[in-house]
N, CA, C and O atoms as a GROMACS GRO file, in nm:
protein
  544
    1MET      N    1   1.547  -0.652  -1.617
    1MET     CA    2   1.555  -0.437  -1.605
    1MET      C    3   1.616  -0.436  -1.521
    1MET      O    4   1.645  -0.526  -1.441
    2LYS      N    5   1.660  -0.273  -1.532
    2LYS     CA    6   1.826  -0.256  -1.364
    2LYS      C    7   1.755  -0.229  -1.332
    2LYS      O    8   1.634  -0.205  -1.343
    3VAL      N    9   1.856  -0.232  -1.270
    3VAL     CA   10   1.864  -0.192  -1.069
    3VAL      C   11   1.776  -0.060  -1.080
    3VAL      O   12   1.671  -0.085  -1.022
    4GLU      N   13   1.774   0.060  -1.125
    4GLU     CA   14   1.714   0.176  -1.089
    4GLU      C   15   1.543   0.144  -1.129
    4GLU      O   16   1.438   0.145  -1.064
    5GLU      N   17   1.558   0.132  -1.188
    5GLU     CA   18   1.370   0.057  -1.201
    5GLU      C   19   1.308  -0.066  -1.037
    5GLU      O   20   1.219  -0.071  -0.953
    6ARG      N   21   1.403  -0.123  -1.072
    6ARG     CA   22   1.364  -0.221  -0.923
    6ARG      C   23   1.340  -0.117  -0.769
    6ARG      O   24   1.236  -0.108  -0.704
    7LEU      N   25   1.513  -0.028  -0.732
    7LEU     CA   26   1.524   0.033  -0.654
    7LEU      C   27   1.356   0.165  -0.702
    7LEU      O   28   1.263   0.173  -0.623
    8ALA      N   29   1.357   0.243  -0.830
    8ALA     CA   30   1.222   0.312  -0.808
    8ALA      C   31   1.087   0.249  -0.766
    8ALA      O   32   1.010   0.312  -0.693
    9ILE      N   33   1.052   0.092  -0.825
    9ILE     CA   34   0.911   0.072  -0.762
    9ILE      C   35   0.994   0.033  -0.549
    9ILE      O   36   0.918  -0.003  -0.459
   10GLN      N   37   1.090   0.048  -0.535
   10GLN     CA   38   1.069  -0.036  -0.389
   10GLN      C   39   1.023   0.133  -0.327
   10GLN      O   40   0.944   0.163  -0.237
   11GLU      N   41   1.087   0.198  -0.393
   11GLU     CA   42   1.076   0.342  -0.331
   11GLU      C   43   0.916   0.434  -0.339
   11GLU      O   44   0.868   0.522  -0.269
   12LEU      N   45   0.866   0.356  -0.468
   12LEU     CA   46   0.698   0.393  -0.462
   12LEU      C   47   0.684   0.312  -0.365
   12LEU      O   48   0.683   0.368  -0.256
   13ILE      N   49   0.674   0.228  -0.363
   13ILE     CA   50   0.669   0.072  -0.195
   13ILE      C   51   0.641   0.149  -0.130
   13ILE      O   52   0.525   0.180  -0.103
   14ALA      N   53   0.803   0.232  -0.059
   14ALA     CA   54   0.817   0.232   0.066
   14ALA      C   55   0.683   0.382   0.097
   14ALA      O   56   0.598   0.398   0.185
   15LYS      N   57   0.728   0.470  -0.032
   15LYS     CA   58   0.612   0.596  -0.008
   15LYS      C   59   0.437   0.541   0.034
   15LYS      O   60   0.356   0.578   0.119
   16PHE      N   61   0.436   0.455  -0.054
   16PHE     CA   62   0.308   0.421  -0.010
   16PHE      C   63   0.268   0.400   0.121
   16PHE      O   64   0.161   0.427   0.174
   17SER      N   65   0.401   0.332   0.181
   17SER     CA   66   0.335   0.334   0.351
   17SER      C   67   0.382   0.398   0.438
   17SER      O   68   0.367   0.391   0.560
   18ASN      N   69   0.470   0.491   0.350
   18ASN     CA   70   0.531   0.606   0.469
   18ASN      C   71   0.415   0.686   0.455
   18ASN      O   72   0.370   0.756   0.546
   19SER      N   73   0.371   0.678   0.354
   19SER     CA   74   0.188   0.802   0.326
   19SER      C   75   0.112   0.781   0.440
   19SER      O   76   0.043   0.863   0.501
   20PHE      N   77   0.132   0.649   0.466
   20PHE     CA   78   0.021   0.572   0.575
   20PHE      C   79   0.054   0.661   0.756
   20PHE      O   80  -0.043   0.685   0.828
   21ASP      N   81   0.178   0.692   0.793
   21ASP     CA   82   0.214   0.707   0.875
   21ASP      C   83   0.256   0.835   0.912
   21ASP      O   84   0.255   0.907   1.012
   22LEU      N   85   0.292   0.838   0.795
   22LEU     CA   86   0.290   0.998   0.806
   22LEU      C   87   0.191   1.159   0.801
   22LEU      O   88   0.236   1.273   0.817
   23LYS      N   89   0.038   1.114   0.772
   23LYS     CA   90  -0.068   1.132   0.684
   23LYS      C   91  -0.153   1.270   0.603
   23LYS      O   92  -0.231   1.365   0.597
   24ASP      N   93   0.013   1.113   0.517
   24ASP     CA   94  -0.010   1.220   0.408
   24ASP      C   95  -0.112   1.211   0.230
   24ASP      O   96  -0.078   1.181   0.115
   25TRP      N   97  -0.199   1.241   0.273
   25TRP     CA   98  -0.284   1.206   0.211
   25TRP      C   99  -0.246   1.198   0.027
   25TRP      O  100  -0.248   1.106  -0.055
   26ASP      N  101  -0.229   1.279   0.023
   26ASP     CA  102  -0.189   1.363  -0.098
   26ASP      C  103  -0.080   1.270  -0.160
   26ASP      O  104  -0.064   1.226  -0.274
   27GLY      N  105  -0.019   1.257  -0.055
   27GLY     CA  106   0.139   1.181  -0.141
   27GLY      C  107   0.073   0.984  -0.169
   27GLY      O  108   0.098   0.906  -0.261
   28LEU      N  109  -0.027   0.961  -0.025
   28LEU     CA  110  -0.041   0.886  -0.101
   28LEU      C  111  -0.139   0.849  -0.194
   28LEU      O  112  -0.126   0.747  -0.261
   29GLN      N  113  -0.244   0.930  -0.204
   29GLN     CA  114  -0.285   0.977  -0.382
   29GLN      C  115  -0.190   0.949  -0.484
   29GLN      O  116  -0.219   0.839  -0.530
   30ALA      N  117  -0.123   0.980  -0.522
   30ALA     CA  118  -0.010   1.022  -0.627
   30ALA      C  119   0.075   0.876  -0.625
   30ALA      O  120   0.184   0.900  -0.678
   31CYS      N  121   0.069   0.759  -0.593
   31CYS     CA  122   0.133   0.713  -0.562
   31CYS      C  123   0.020   0.587  -0.646
   31CYS      O  124   0.070   0.484  -0.692
   32PHE      N  125  -0.084   0.605  -0.655
   32PHE     CA  126  -0.172   0.509  -0.793
   32PHE      C  127  -0.243   0.567  -0.912
   32PHE      O  128  -0.305   0.669  -0.883
   33THR      N  129  -0.253   0.525  -1.054
   33THR     CA  130  -0.300   0.538  -1.134
   33THR      C  131  -0.422   0.638  -1.116
   33THR      O  132  -0.442   0.637  -0.995
   34GLU      N  133  -0.475   0.688  -1.150
   34GLU     CA  134  -0.615   0.759  -1.123
   34GLU      C  135  -0.680   0.668  -1.119
   34GLU      O  136  -0.672   0.638  -1.000
   35THR      N  137  -0.765   0.573  -1.180
   35THR     CA  138  -0.812   0.480  -1.109
   35THR      C  139  -0.767   0.313  -1.109
   35THR      O  140  -0.740   0.270  -1.222
   36PHE      N  141  -0.759   0.228  -1.012
   36PHE     CA  142  -0.722   0.099  -0.987
   36PHE      C  143  -0.811   0.022  -0.881
   36PHE      O  144  -0.919   0.054  -0.833
   37ARG      N  145  -0.735  -0.084  -0.860
   37ARG     CA  146  -0.816  -0.196  -0.762
   37ARG      C  147  -0.704  -0.209  -0.721
   37ARG      O  148  -0.586  -0.206  -0.755
   38ALA      N  149  -0.819  -0.235  -0.575
   38ALA     CA  150  -0.779  -0.258  -0.452
   38ALA      C  151  -0.893  -0.356  -0.388
   38ALA      O  152  -1.014  -0.359  -0.407
   39GLU      N  153  -0.797  -0.445  -0.293
   39GLU     CA  154  -0.876  -0.540  -0.274
   39GLU      C  155  -0.809  -0.603  -0.110
   39GLU      O  156  -0.691  -0.627  -0.086
   40TYR      N  157  -0.906  -0.616  -0.034
   40TYR     CA  158  -0.892  -0.583   0.102
   40TYR      C  159  -0.987  -0.653   0.172
   40TYR      O  160  -1.100  -0.622   0.134
   41ALA      N  161  -0.985  -0.748   0.271
   41ALA     CA  162  -1.047  -0.817   0.333
   41ALA      C  163  -1.088  -0.959   0.220
   41ALA      O  164  -1.156  -1.051   0.265
   42GLY      N  165  -1.046  -0.962   0.102
   42GLY     CA  166  -1.090  -1.049   0.036
   42GLY      C  167  -1.195  -0.972  -0.083
   42GLY      O  168  -1.215  -1.033  -0.188
   43GLN      N  169  -1.256  -0.847  -0.061
   43GLN     CA  170  -1.339  -0.774  -0.133
   43GLN      C  171  -1.282  -0.690  -0.305
   43GLN      O  172  -1.311  -0.575  -0.271
   44PRO      N  173  -1.268  -0.686  -0.344
   44PRO     CA  174  -1.181  -0.625  -0.438
   44PRO      C  175  -1.336  -0.486  -0.505
   44PRO      O  176  -1.456  -0.470  -0.484
   45GLN      N  177  -1.245  -0.430  -0.574
   45GLN     CA  178  -1.277  -0.280  -0.609
   45GLN      C  179  -1.230  -0.184  -0.696
   45GLN      O  180  -1.111  -0.156  -0.710
   46THR      N  181  -1.330  -0.130  -0.759
   46THR     CA  182  -1.236  -0.070  -0.826
   46THR      C  183  -1.230   0.103  -0.804
   46THR      O  184  -1.334   0.164  -0.833
   47VAL      N  185  -1.166   0.148  -0.776
   47VAL     CA  186  -1.154   0.245  -0.698
   47VAL      C  187  -1.115   0.411  -0.747
   47VAL      O  188  -1.037   0.383  -0.839
   48SER      N  189  -1.119   0.533  -0.745
   48SER     CA  190  -1.033   0.640  -0.754
   48SER      C  191  -0.945   0.652  -0.668
   48SER      O  192  -0.962   0.623  -0.549
   49ALA      N  193  -0.803   0.712  -0.732
   49ALA     CA  194  -0.697   0.786  -0.620
   49ALA      C  195  -0.747   0.848  -0.523
   49ALA      O  196  -0.743   0.822  -0.403
   50ALA      N  197  -0.801   0.945  -0.586
   50ALA     CA  198  -0.856   1.043  -0.480
   50ALA      C  199  -0.948   0.979  -0.352
   50ALA      O  200  -0.935   1.019  -0.237
   51GLU      N  201  -1.057   0.858  -0.399
   51GLU     CA  202  -1.112   0.795  -0.304
   51GLU      C  203  -1.080   0.763  -0.215
   51GLU      O  204  -1.117   0.794  -0.101
   52TYR      N  205  -0.969   0.663  -0.266
   52TYR     CA  206  -0.904   0.562  -0.190
   52TYR      C  207  -0.840   0.651  -0.129
   52TYR      O  208  -0.889   0.619  -0.020
   53ALA      N  209  -0.748   0.768  -0.092
   53ALA     CA  210  -0.713   0.857  -0.060
   53ALA      C  211  -0.820   0.911   0.101
   53ALA      O  212  -0.794   0.908   0.221
   54LYS      N  213  -0.931   0.950   0.028
   54LYS     CA  214  -0.991   1.020   0.142
   54LYS      C  215  -1.071   0.900   0.215
   54LYS      O  216  -1.124   0.922   0.324
   55SER      N  217  -1.078   0.782   0.157
   55SER     CA  218  -1.154   0.602   0.291
   55SER      C  219  -1.024   0.653   0.366
   55SER      O  220  -1.080   0.671   0.474
   56ARG      N  221  -0.920   0.682   0.386
   56ARG     CA  222  -0.800   0.587   0.434
   56ARG      C  223  -0.795   0.701   0.519
   56ARG      O  224  -0.777   0.676   0.638
   57ARG      N  225  -0.807   0.832   0.482
   57ARG     CA  226  -0.764   0.915   0.617
   57ARG      C  227  -0.904   0.948   0.670
   57ARG      O  228  -0.921   1.038   0.753
   58LYS      N  229  -1.020   0.861   0.615
   58LYS     CA  230  -1.122   0.885   0.692
   58LYS      C  231  -1.143   0.808   0.837
   58LYS      O  232  -1.185   0.850   0.944
   59THR      N  233  -1.087   0.651   0.787
   59THR     CA  234  -1.052   0.562   0.876
   59THR      C  235  -0.974   0.570   0.953
   59THR      O  236  -1.005   0.554   1.071
   60LEU      N  237  -0.835   0.600   0.912
   60LEU     CA  238  -0.719   0.575   1.017
   60LEU      C  239  -0.644   0.730   1.031
   60LEU      O  240  -0.533   0.738   0.977
   61GLU      N  241  -0.681   0.818   1.081
   61GLU     CA  242  -0.685   0.962   1.062
   61GLU      C  243  -0.597   0.995   1.239
   61GLU      O  244  -0.498   1.055   1.280
   62ARG      N  245  -0.766   0.870   1.327
   62ARG     CA  246  -0.737   0.908   1.473
   62ARG      C  247  -0.612   0.782   1.537
   62ARG      O  248  -0.595   0.762   1.657
   63PHE      N  249  -0.547   0.719   1.440
   63PHE     CA  250  -0.441   0.614   1.483
   63PHE      C  251  -0.312   0.696   1.446
   63PHE      O  252  -0.310   0.794   1.370
   64LEU      N  253  -0.194   0.635   1.518
   64LEU     CA  254  -0.076   0.632   1.547
   64LEU      C  255  -0.060   0.503   1.447
   64LEU      O  256  -0.127   0.400   1.459
   65LEU      N  257   0.060   0.528   1.325
   65LEU     CA  258   0.060   0.433   1.166
   65LEU      C  259   0.196   0.362   1.238
   65LEU      O  260   0.258   0.417   1.329
   66HIS      N  261   0.220   0.274   1.200
   66HIS     CA  262   0.370   0.233   1.193
   66HIS      C  263   0.354   0.161   1.074
   66HIS      O  264   0.257   0.089   1.098
   67HIS      N  265   0.398   0.135   0.944
   67HIS     CA  266   0.380   0.018   0.829
   67HIS      C  267   0.601   0.036   0.826
   67HIS      O  268   0.697   0.113   0.815
   68LEU      N  269   0.552  -0.113   0.849
   68LEU     CA  270   0.714  -0.170   0.785
   68LEU      C  271   0.703  -0.228   0.699
   68LEU      O  272   0.651  -0.335   0.731
   69VAL      N  273   0.722  -0.223   0.598
   69VAL     CA  274   0.753  -0.316   0.459
   69VAL      C  275   0.895  -0.356   0.411
   69VAL      O  276   0.995  -0.285   0.421
   70GLY      N  277   0.889  -0.509   0.347
   70GLY     CA  278   1.022  -0.553   0.333
   70GLY      C  279   0.965  -0.704   0.201
   70GLY      O  280   0.861  -0.753   0.156
   71ASN      N  281   1.158  -0.728   0.186
   71ASN     CA  282   1.096  -0.875   0.111
   71ASN      C  283   1.033  -0.862   0.014
   71ASN      O  284   0.961  -0.952  -0.028
   72TYR      N  285   1.048  -0.711  -0.061
   72TYR     CA  286   0.978  -0.763  -0.253
   72TYR      C  287   1.022  -0.816  -0.309
   72TYR      O  288   1.144  -0.809  -0.294
   73GLU      N  289   0.986  -0.888  -0.392
   73GLU     CA  290   0.931  -1.012  -0.466
   73GLU      C  291   0.961  -0.951  -0.658
   73GLU      O  292   0.909  -1.012  -0.751
   74ILE      N  293   1.056  -0.816  -0.683
   74ILE     CA  294   0.946  -0.741  -0.809
   74ILE      C  295   0.980  -0.864  -0.966
   74ILE      O  296   1.078  -0.932  -0.996
   75ASN      N  297   0.888  -0.850  -1.012
   75ASN     CA  298   0.864  -0.958  -1.145
   75ASN      C  299   0.900  -0.819  -1.258
   75ASN      O  300   0.946  -0.715  -1.210
   76PHE      N  301   0.879  -0.828  -1.389
   76PHE     CA  302   0.872  -0.771  -1.503
   76PHE      C  303   0.838  -0.825  -1.564
   76PHE      O  304   0.880  -0.940  -1.578
   77ALA      N  305   0.691  -0.748  -1.675
   77ALA     CA  306   0.636  -0.839  -1.753
   77ALA      C  307   0.663  -0.761  -1.856
   77ALA      O  308   0.652  -0.823  -1.962
   78ASP      N  309   0.703  -0.616  -1.873
   78ASP     CA  310   0.777  -0.543  -1.992
   78ASP      C  311   0.852  -0.433  -1.964
   78ASP      O  312   0.825  -0.412  -1.846
   79GLU      N  313   0.911  -0.371  -1.990
   79GLU     CA  314   0.918  -0.177  -1.927
   79GLU      C  315   0.832  -0.150  -1.884
   79GLU      O  316   0.848  -0.084  -1.782
   80ASN      N  317   0.749  -0.164  -1.907
   80ASN     CA  318   0.632  -0.042  -1.822
   80ASN      C  319   0.507  -0.124  -1.734
   80ASN      O  320   0.405  -0.071  -1.689
   81SER      N  321   0.542  -0.252  -1.725
   81SER     CA  322   0.484  -0.284  -1.640
   81SER      C  323   0.514  -0.400  -1.529
   81SER      O  324   0.553  -0.502  -1.586
   82ALA      N  325   0.505  -0.418  -1.365
   82ALA     CA  326   0.559  -0.516  -1.305
   82ALA      C  327   0.422  -0.570  -1.208
   82ALA      O  328   0.303  -0.540  -1.205
   83THR      N  329   0.523  -0.684  -1.119
   83THR     CA  330   0.457  -0.733  -0.990
   83THR      C  331   0.531  -0.706  -0.944
   83THR      O  332   0.648  -0.718  -0.981
   84CYS      N  333   0.475  -0.633  -0.794
   84CYS     CA  334   0.586  -0.665  -0.656
   84CYS      C  335   0.516  -0.703  -0.562
   84CYS      O  336   0.429  -0.635  -0.508
   85ARG      N  337   0.556  -0.844  -0.527
   85ARG     CA  338   0.532  -0.906  -0.378
   85ARG      C  339   0.596  -0.873  -0.232
   85ARG      O  340   0.680  -0.946  -0.180
   86ALA      N  341   0.554  -0.774  -0.182
   86ALA     CA  342   0.611  -0.700  -0.030
   86ALA      C  343   0.509  -0.764   0.108
   86ALA      O  344   0.391  -0.799   0.110
   87SER      N  345   0.617  -0.760   0.217
   87SER     CA  346   0.530  -0.824   0.325
   87SER      C  347   0.590  -0.734   0.441
   87SER      O  348   0.705  -0.699   0.466
   88MET      N  349   0.450  -0.704   0.511
   88MET     CA  350   0.474  -0.545   0.550
   88MET      C  351   0.387  -0.625   0.708
   88MET      O  352   0.334  -0.736   0.705
   89ILE      N  353   0.393  -0.533   0.833
   89ILE     CA  354   0.359  -0.514   0.938
   89ILE      C  355   0.356  -0.409   0.975
   89ILE      O  356   0.450  -0.332   0.993
   90VAL      N  357   0.180  -0.384   1.002
   90VAL     CA  358   0.092  -0.213   1.004
   90VAL      C  359   0.094  -0.263   1.151
   90VAL      O  360   0.070  -0.379   1.187
   91TRP      N  361   0.127  -0.156   1.231
   91TRP     CA  362   0.080  -0.142   1.383
   91TRP      C  363   0.005   0.006   1.339
   91TRP      O  364   0.045   0.091   1.260
   92ARG      N  365  -0.103   0.004   1.411
   92ARG     CA  366  -0.244   0.072   1.454
   92ARG      C  367  -0.243   0.114   1.640
   92ARG      O  368  -0.243   0.031   1.732
   93LYS      N  369  -0.242   0.236   1.650
   93LYS     CA  370  -0.236   0.284   1.804
   93LYS      C  371  -0.359   0.377   1.810
   93LYS      O  372  -0.370   0.463   1.723
   94ALA      N  373  -0.436   0.370   1.889
   94ALA     CA  374  -0.534   0.491   1.950
   94ALA      C  375  -0.547   0.477   2.074
   94ALA      O  376  -0.560   0.371   2.135
   95GLU      N  377  -0.543   0.578   2.114
   95GLU     CA  378  -0.688   0.550   2.293
   95GLU      C  379  -0.796   0.421   2.234
   95GLU      O  380  -0.867   0.405   2.135
   96GLY      N  381  -0.756   0.335   2.372
   96GLY     CA  382  -0.874   0.194   2.369
   96GLY      C  383  -0.850   0.133   2.282
   96GLY      O  384  -0.902   0.022   2.279
   97ASP      N  385  -0.747   0.179   2.153
   97ASP     CA  386  -0.706   0.027   2.039
   97ASP      C  387  -0.605   0.002   1.995
   97ASP      O  388  -0.532   0.091   1.953
   98GLU      N  389  -0.572  -0.129   1.992
   98GLU     CA  390  -0.386  -0.139   1.899
   98GLU      C  391  -0.474  -0.270   1.879
   98GLU      O  392  -0.573  -0.330   1.918
   99SER      N  393  -0.353  -0.272   1.777
   99SER     CA  394  -0.344  -0.383   1.621
   99SER      C  395  -0.210  -0.404   1.607
   99SER      O  396  -0.113  -0.330   1.617
  100THR      N  397  -0.221  -0.496   1.587
  100THR     CA  398  -0.116  -0.518   1.439
  100THR      C  399  -0.116  -0.620   1.318
  100THR      O  400  -0.166  -0.728   1.351
  101SER      N  401  -0.084  -0.616   1.220
  101SER     CA  402  -0.116  -0.689   1.117
  101SER      C  403  -0.005  -0.759   1.066
  101SER      O  404   0.078  -0.677   1.028
  102HIS      N  405   0.045  -0.909   1.042
  102HIS     CA  406   0.099  -0.923   0.977
  102HIS      C  407   0.070  -0.919   0.840
  102HIS      O  408  -0.043  -0.965   0.823
  103CYS      N  409   0.130  -0.878   0.719
  103CYS     CA  410   0.043  -0.933   0.585
  103CYS      C  411   0.147  -0.922   0.480
  103CYS      O  412   0.256  -0.865   0.476
  104VAL      N  413   0.067  -1.006   0.382
  104VAL     CA  414   0.161  -1.016   0.222
  104VAL      C  415   0.083  -0.914   0.153
  104VAL      O  416  -0.035  -0.940   0.177
  105TYR      N  417   0.088  -0.835   0.097
  105TYR     CA  418   0.052  -0.723  -0.042
  105TYR      C  419   0.101  -0.818  -0.177
  105TYR      O  420   0.157  -0.923  -0.208
  106PHE      N  421   0.037  -0.703  -0.229
  106PHE     CA  422   0.039  -0.822  -0.408
  106PHE      C  423   0.067  -0.677  -0.496
  106PHE      O  424   0.055  -0.719  -0.611
  107PHE      N  425   0.096  -0.533  -0.507
  107PHE     CA  426   0.073  -0.457  -0.606
  107PHE      C  427   0.121  -0.550  -0.792
  107PHE      O  428   0.189  -0.647  -0.826
  108GLN      N  429   0.010  -0.412  -0.882
  108GLN     CA  430   0.061  -0.425  -0.961
  108GLN      C  431   0.052  -0.323  -1.033
  108GLN      O  432  -0.048  -0.251  -1.025
  109LEU      N  433   0.197  -0.284  -1.156
  109LEU     CA  434   0.268  -0.126  -1.141
  109LEU      C  435   0.299  -0.131  -1.273
  109LEU      O  436   0.358  -0.220  -1.334
  110THR      N  437   0.244  -0.006  -1.321
  110THR     CA  438   0.264   0.042  -1.478
  110THR      C  439   0.356   0.165  -1.457
  110THR      O  440   0.366   0.228  -1.352
  111LYS      N  441   0.423   0.189  -1.572
  111LYS     CA  442   0.503   0.292  -1.569
  111LYS      C  443   0.476   0.421  -1.697
  111LYS      O  444   0.486   0.417  -1.819
  112ARG      N  445   0.441   0.524  -1.607
  112ARG     CA  446   0.369   0.664  -1.725
  112ARG      C  447   0.449   0.787  -1.714
  112ARG      O  448   0.501   0.835  -1.614
  113ASN      N  449   0.449   0.820  -1.811
  113ASN     CA  450   0.554   0.967  -1.854
  113ASN      C  451   0.675   0.928  -1.731
  113ASN      O  452   0.702   1.011  -1.645
  114ALA      N  453   0.746   0.784  -1.734
  114ALA     CA  454   0.862   0.776  -1.670
  114ALA      C  455   0.900   0.748  -1.531
  114ALA      O  456   1.008   0.743  -1.473
  115ALA      N  457   0.729   0.727  -1.482
  115ALA     CA  458   0.719   0.692  -1.296
  115ALA      C  459   0.629   0.616  -1.322
  115ALA      O  460   0.533   0.613  -1.399
  116TRP      N  461   0.697   0.520  -1.201
  116TRP     CA  462   0.616   0.399  -1.131
  116TRP      C  463   0.492   0.460  -1.081
  116TRP      O  464   0.482   0.561  -1.011
  117LYS      N  465   0.396   0.382  -1.130
  117LYS     CA  466   0.289   0.416  -1.025
  117LYS      C  467   0.160   0.221  -1.042
  117LYS      O  468   0.147   0.132  -1.126
  118ILE      N  469   0.100   0.254  -0.906
  118ILE     CA  470   0.011   0.155  -0.884
  118ILE      C  471  -0.101   0.159  -0.914
  118ILE      O  472  -0.171   0.260  -0.926
  119ASN      N  473  -0.130   0.044  -0.932
  119ASN     CA  474  -0.243  -0.002  -1.076
  119ASN      C  475  -0.335  -0.130  -0.970
  119ASN      O  476  -0.456  -0.152  -0.967
  120ALA      N  477  -0.266  -0.172  -0.922
  120ALA     CA  478  -0.378  -0.266  -0.809
  120ALA      C  479  -0.282  -0.296  -0.703
  120ALA      O  480  -0.159  -0.304  -0.706
  121VAL      N  481  -0.387  -0.314  -0.586
  121VAL     CA  482  -0.310  -0.301  -0.460
  121VAL      C  483  -0.424  -0.493  -0.402
  121VAL      O  484  -0.545  -0.502  -0.421
  122THR      N  485  -0.384  -0.548  -0.373
  122THR     CA  486  -0.408  -0.632  -0.250
  122THR      C  487  -0.308  -0.672  -0.123
  122THR      O  488  -0.186  -0.674  -0.109
  123GLN      N  489  -0.434  -0.706  -0.028
  123GLN     CA  490  -0.369  -0.762   0.094
  123GLN      C  491  -0.437  -0.841   0.177
  123GLN      O  492  -0.541  -0.833   0.242
  124ARG      N  493  -0.315  -0.958   0.149
  124ARG     CA  494  -0.355  -1.083   0.231
  124ARG      C  495  -0.340  -1.056   0.340
  124ARG      O  496  -0.219  -1.034   0.340
  125VAL      N  497  -0.395  -1.028   0.507
  125VAL     CA  498  -0.368  -1.048   0.622
  125VAL      C  499  -0.300  -1.208   0.660
  125VAL      O  500  -0.356  -1.312   0.628
  126LEU      N  501  -0.193  -1.203   0.718
  126LEU     CA  502  -0.182  -1.427   0.768
  126LEU      C  503  -0.269  -1.368   0.906
  126LEU      O  504  -0.381  -1.411   0.934
  127TRP      N  505  -0.202  -1.270   0.980
  127TRP     CA  506  -0.249  -1.296   1.126
  127TRP      C  507  -0.292  -1.159   1.196
  127TRP      O  508  -0.205  -1.072   1.191
  128ASN      N  509  -0.376  -1.134   1.240
  128ASN     CA  510  -0.350  -1.002   1.351
  128ASN      C  511  -0.312  -1.036   1.490
  128ASN      O  512  -0.286  -1.150   1.531
  129GLU      N  513  -0.310  -0.918   1.562
  129GLU     CA  514  -0.257  -0.934   1.751
  129GLU      C  515  -0.321  -0.808   1.733
  129GLU      O  516  -0.343  -0.727   1.642
  130GLY      N  517  -0.356  -0.832   1.932
  130GLY     CA  518  -0.405  -0.717   1.966
  130GLY      C  519  -0.541  -0.683   1.979
  130GLY      O  520  -0.604  -0.782   2.018
  131SER      N  521  -0.623  -0.567   1.961
  131SER     CA  522  -0.768  -0.530   1.993
  131SER      C  523  -0.848  -0.582   1.872
  131SER      O  524  -0.823  -0.702   1.858
  132SER      N  525  -0.898  -0.555   1.818
  132SER     CA  526  -1.005  -0.594   1.648
  132SER      C  527  -0.929  -0.524   1.536
  132SER      O  528  -0.943  -0.403   1.552
  133PRO      N  529  -0.841  -0.556   1.410
  133PRO     CA  530  -0.774  -0.515   1.333
  133PRO      C  531  -0.921  -0.407   1.285
  133PRO      O  532  -1.036  -0.433   1.248
  134VAL      N  533  -0.831  -0.254   1.315
  134VAL     CA  534  -0.908  -0.150   1.249
  134VAL      C  535  -0.856  -0.088   1.149
  134VAL      O  536  -0.734  -0.096   1.133
  135GLY      N  537  -0.930  -0.016   1.064
  135GLY     CA  538  -0.811   0.055   0.976
  135GLY      C  539  -0.757  -0.031   0.841
  135GLY      O  540  -0.736   0.042   0.744
  136LYS      N  541  -0.738  -0.134   0.825
  136LYS     CA  542  -0.714  -0.212   0.753
  136LYS      C  543  -0.606  -0.147   0.670
  136LYS      O  544  -0.554  -0.208   0.577
   0.00000   0.00000   0.00000
């Protein structure tokens, strides 16, 4: 695939990550297909993008957040579907709570109307530091 397609996927994953940090819940919702598969803590579920953004807002609004993402490994099944494995460190801080999660994320992506969207996301925590890992 073209370098432009890889960069578009990296930009999408960066937007996903930065949306949490900026509390841009509409921007987070825009990263996904209308419904998608989310798996956190080994519990897969199908959820709407709106429900996901709402739940993340409820859980994370009180935290200062910083997501740092890299080590992108992108594979294309065809011109409209891809997977991306990326490493991420997530810092969370609020009064009395502070934690860091070191994770690997697995994204399934689909291209619709010339734009890449996430249609599945799986988080695998490698280890946590600090107080209890809150707000996955």
